[in-house]
N, C-alpha and C positions, 0 to 999 in steps of 0.2 A: 098016816103021818100028817101033821098039820103044817100047812104052808101059808105064810102070810103074803098077801098080794098087795102091792102098793101101786096105785095108779097115779101117774103124774102126767099132766098135760104138756103139750109142746111148749106152751107159754111159760110154764114153771121151769122147764128144762132150759129154755133160752134165757130166762131171768137169772137162773143160777149160773149159767155160763158167763153171762154178762157181768155179774157180780164178781165172779172169780177172776175174770180178765181185768176188771178195773182194780181189784185188790192187788193183783200181781203187778200191774202197771204202776200203782201208787208205791208199792214196795221198791220196785226198781228205781223209781224217781228219788225216793228217800235215800237209797244207797248212793245214787249219783251225787246228791247234794252233800252227803257225808264225806264222800271221797273228794269232792271239790273243796270242801272246807279243810280237810286234812292236807290237801295239796297247797292251799294258801298258807296254812300255818307252817308247813315244812319249808316253803319258799321264803317266808318271812324269817324263820329261824336261820336258814342258810344265808340269807342276806345279812343278818346281824353278825353271824360268825365270820363271814367273808369280809365284813367291814372292820373287823378287829375289835368289836365291842365284847366285853366280858359278859357272860350270861347273867350276872347279878345286876348289871346296870339297867336302868329304865330310861332310855332316851329314844324317842321316836321322832324321826324327821318328818316334816310336813309333806315333803314330796312322796314319801312312802305311804303316808296316811291317805293322800289323795289318790295314789295309784291303787290302793286296796279298795277305796270307796268307789273308784271308777269301774271296778269289776262288777 
């Protein structure tokens, strides 16, 4: 029976582990950014509905713009 033998050094293994860890960390960060963006949009939509504006109207108060920019 033929067996293929792959030899990897300790450095290669550590490099692969480091890459996987960084990729996972980047993915988690992108998910967090996406969730934060969705939360901001939902808060903005809730604010507009609570203020009595109809969804078709396009009026943005300056105070709200500055509040979002401060985040």
